[in-house]
C-alpha positions as CSV (number, residue, x, y, z in Angstrom):
1,X,111.9,48.6,65.6
2,X,112.6,49.3,69.3
3,X,114.6,47.1,72.1
4,X,114.3,46.9,75.6
5,X,117.6,47.0,77.0
6,X,118.1,46.4,81.0
7,X,114.5,48.2,81.1
8,X,115.0,50.9,78.8
9,X,113.5,51.1,75.5
10,X,115.7,52.5,72.6
11,X,114.9,52.8,68.9
12,X,117.5,50.5,66.6
13,X,116.5,50.9,63.3
14,X,117.9,48.6,60.8
15,X,118.3,45.7,63.4
16,X,115.1,44.1,61.9
17,X,113.9,44.1,58.2
18,X,110.4,43.3,58.5
19,X,108.1,45.4,60.2
20,X,104.7,43.9,59.3
21,X,103.5,41.0,57.6
22,X,100.0,40.4,55.6
23,X,98.7,37.1,54.6
24,X,95.8,35.9,52.3
25,X,94.7,34.0,55.2
26,X,93.6,37.3,56.9
27,X,96.6,36.8,59.3
28,X,98.3,40.1,60.0
29,X,101.4,41.2,61.7
30,X,104.9,40.1,63.4
31,X,105.3,36.7,64.9
32,X,108.6,37.4,66.3
33,X,108.6,39.0,69.9
34,X,112.2,39.8,70.7
35,X,115.8,40.2,69.1
36,X,118.1,38.6,71.3
37,X,121.8,39.4,72.8
38,X,124.1,37.9,75.1
39,X,126.7,35.1,74.7
40,X,123.7,32.3,75.0
41,X,122.0,34.1,71.9
42,X,125.1,35.2,69.8
43,X,126.9,32.6,67.5
44,X,130.5,33.1,66.9
45,X,131.6,31.9,63.5
46,X,135.5,31.4,63.4
47,X,137.0,28.8,60.6
48,X,135.0,25.9,59.8
49,X,134.8,24.5,63.5
50,X,133.0,27.6,65.0
51,X,130.0,28.1,62.6
52,X,126.5,28.4,62.6
53,X,123.5,27.8,60.5
54,X,119.8,27.8,60.2
55,X,117.7,24.7,59.4
56,X,114.5,25.2,57.7
57,X,111.7,23.5,55.6
58,X,110.1,25.5,52.9
59,X,106.0,25.8,53.2
60,X,103.6,27.4,51.0
61,X,105.0,26.5,47.7
62,X,108.3,26.0,45.9
63,X,110.1,29.4,45.1
64,X,113.4,30.9,43.8
65,X,115.5,32.9,45.8
66,X,117.5,35.6,44.6
67,X,119.6,37.0,47.8
68,X,120.2,36.6,51.4
69,X,120.1,39.2,54.0
70,X,122.1,38.4,57.0
71,X,122.4,40.5,60.5
72,X,126.0,40.1,61.2
73,X,129.0,41.4,63.3
74,X,132.7,41.2,62.6
75,X,134.9,40.6,65.7
76,X,138.4,40.4,63.8
77,X,140.3,39.4,60.3
78,X,139.9,40.1,57.2
79,X,138.7,37.2,55.7
80,X,135.3,36.9,53.9
81,X,132.1,35.7,55.7
82,X,131.0,32.6,53.5
83,X,127.3,31.9,53.1
84,X,126.4,28.3,52.4
85,X,122.8,27.0,51.2
86,X,122.7,23.1,51.6
87,X,120.1,20.6,51.2
88,X,119.2,18.3,54.1
89,X,122.2,15.9,53.2
90,X,124.7,18.7,53.5
91,X,125.3,19.0,49.8
92,X,126.0,22.6,48.5
93,X,123.0,24.2,46.5
94,X,124.3,27.7,46.3
95,X,127.2,29.6,48.1
96,X,128.4,33.6,48.3
97,X,130.9,35.5,49.7
98,X,130.5,38.4,51.9
99,X,133.9,40.7,51.9
100,X,134.8,41.8,55.8
101,X,134.8,45.4,54.7
102,X,130.7,45.0,54.0
103,X,130.2,44.1,57.9
104,X,130.6,46.6,60.8
105,X,133.3,45.6,63.2
106,X,132.3,45.7,67.2
107,X,131.9,43.6,70.2
108,X,128.8,41.1,70.5
109,X,128.3,41.9,74.1
110,X,125.3,41.3,76.1
111,X,122.6,44.1,75.0
112,X,124.7,45.5,72.5
113,X,123.0,49.3,72.2
114,X,125.9,50.4,69.8
115,X,123.6,50.1,66.8
116,X,126.3,48.0,65.2
117,X,125.7,44.4,63.6
118,X,123.1,45.6,61.1
119,X,122.1,43.7,57.9
120,X,124.3,42.9,55.1
121,X,122.9,41.4,51.6
122,X,124.7,39.0,48.9
123,X,123.1,37.3,45.8
124,X,122.4,33.8,46.4
125,X,120.4,32.0,43.6
126,X,118.3,28.8,44.3
127,X,115.0,27.0,43.6
128,X,114.0,26.1,47.0
129,X,111.1,22.8,47.0
130,X,108.0,22.8,48.7
131,X,108.1,20.5,51.7
132,X,112.2,20.2,51.5
133,X,114.7,21.2,54.3
134,X,117.5,23.2,53.8
135,X,120.5,24.3,55.8
136,X,121.8,28.1,55.5
137,X,125.3,27.8,56.9
138,X,128.1,30.6,57.9
139,X,131.6,30.2,58.0
140,X,135.0,31.8,57.5
141,X,138.7,31.3,57.1
142,X,140.5,30.4,60.3
143,X,141.9,33.7,61.8
144,X,138.7,35.8,61.3
145,X,135.7,36.1,63.7
146,X,132.2,37.0,63.0
147,X,128.8,36.9,65.0
148,X,125.3,36.2,64.1
149,X,122.5,36.9,66.4
150,X,119.0,35.0,66.8
151,X,115.6,36.2,66.9
152,X,112.8,34.5,69.3
153,X,109.3,33.1,67.8
154,X,106.5,33.9,69.7
155,X,104.8,30.7,69.8
156,X,104.6,30.8,73.5
157,X,103.2,33.7,73.7
158,X,100.2,33.4,71.4
159,X,101.3,34.3,68.0
160,X,100.0,32.5,65.3
161,X,102.4,29.9,63.3
162,X,101.1,31.7,60.2
163,X,103.3,34.9,61.1
164,X,106.4,33.0,62.2
165,X,109.5,30.7,61.0
166,X,107.8,27.7,63.1
167,X,109.8,25.1,61.4
168,X,113.2,26.7,61.6
169,X,115.8,26.5,64.2
170,X,119.1,28.3,64.7
171,X,121.8,26.1,65.8
172,X,125.8,26.5,66.2
173,X,128.9,23.8,66.2
174,X,132.1,24.5,68.3
175,X,134.2,21.1,66.2
176,X,132.4,21.6,63.0
177,X,130.7,18.3,63.0
178,X,128.3,18.3,66.2
179,X,125.3,20.8,66.2
180,X,123.4,22.0,69.0
181,X,120.3,24.6,69.1
182,X,121.5,28.4,69.5
183,X,120.1,30.4,72.1
184,X,118.5,30.3,75.5
185,X,115.2,29.6,74.1
186,X,116.6,26.8,71.9
187,X,113.6,25.7,70.1
188,X,112.1,29.1,69.6
189,X,115.1,30.7,68.0
190,X,115.7,31.3,64.2
191,X,118.9,33.3,62.8
192,X,118.6,37.0,62.4
193,X,118.2,36.4,58.4
194,X,115.9,36.9,55.5
195,X,115.5,35.4,51.7
196,X,114.4,37.5,49.2
197,X,111.9,35.6,46.4
198,X,111.9,36.3,42.7
199,X,108.6,37.9,41.6
């Protein structure tokens, strides 16, 4: 996948794992139009006060997931990154721990062209019910810092809703309780993540 950093295009393999999508309805393509950087588009994860999450509603049928992939970067510390899948009421359905050594270290600066912050995957097993809303929350112990990134939906650029996560939104909190949209295009951003579905 290419990225435009300050007017210069560069190839950054590994920043986005889905290059093309095909649908039985005849839709074809990729509904996300940019991978976003900068302080407004990067979510800090530190302790249980600074966290990020993705809110999403399952459509297209109930399915079982086996793992989750996240594009994250480690700023400091040696505590694991905790991935928690919750229902709409906040009850935990499944959780996983990603060792700090599996996550690249770097600075989540604006237009990060270093190639850091690649995807890491961990097992996460759950059945997601069609029509239900879930929360995928990222946290860590106090004293460690991670960064998560957003990707922008192409809704305002004419992409069909079948090709992007139209009912998802990335969120952040700085106090552990009040959540707000993450990213400068608040209503169009998802976390850079994916879920593997059991065959």
